[in-house]
C-alpha positions, 0 to 999 in steps of 0.5 A: 605514639602511633595512631592505633597506639593512641586509639588503644590508650585513649579508647580501649576502655569501650573494648576497641582492638584497632587493626587499622584506620580505614578513613578519617575526616577533616574533624578527626573522625575515624572509621577503624577496623578491628581484628574481627573485621568490625567497623567503628567510628571514632567521634571526637566532636560527640565524644563517642567510639562505637561499632557502625558496622559488624562486618565488611559487607555492612560497612560497604553498604554503610559508606553508601548511604547518603545520611551517613555520608552527609554526616561524615563529610560535614561539608558546611562545618568544613568549609567554615573551618577552612575559611575561618582557620585555613587549610589543615597541615598534615597531621592536624585536624579541626576540632570542637573546643567544647565538644557537642555532647557539652553543649559546645557550638557546632562551628564559629569560635569553637572550632579550632586546629589541633594534632590529630593525636591530641584530639583522640586522646582528649575525646577518650579520656573525656568520654570515659569520664562522662560515660556514666553520667545522665543526660543533662547532668551538670559537670564541671570541666577543668582544663590542667596544663 
């Protein structure tokens, strides 16, 4: 399955209609442009996919914002992950086994390597399941092979 089809399949429920992936980071975060020239951020570790820019002009401004860039590049986490897990193979990204939104640690033994398409699929399905839950709600995570 192509990355755009995976985004539609996993995250289409938020309304995204991806035209192209503009950029990706080492933790599988994607900036995706849709057909109306809006830019979305798919953020697997925090389980969201939302519009971050309403136009190309807004996107060009966003990518100059130091706070956004620091969050985007995740430099300390990437350095730690590379030290523990090595360099990434093509098609693979670092990911948080237990996402931050569920209380997962941002680093250490909670970070592993997985195929990007699986990270997109898992985060989208999880996001749909927890979207309506209030902050602090108790959940039970069942892993099915």
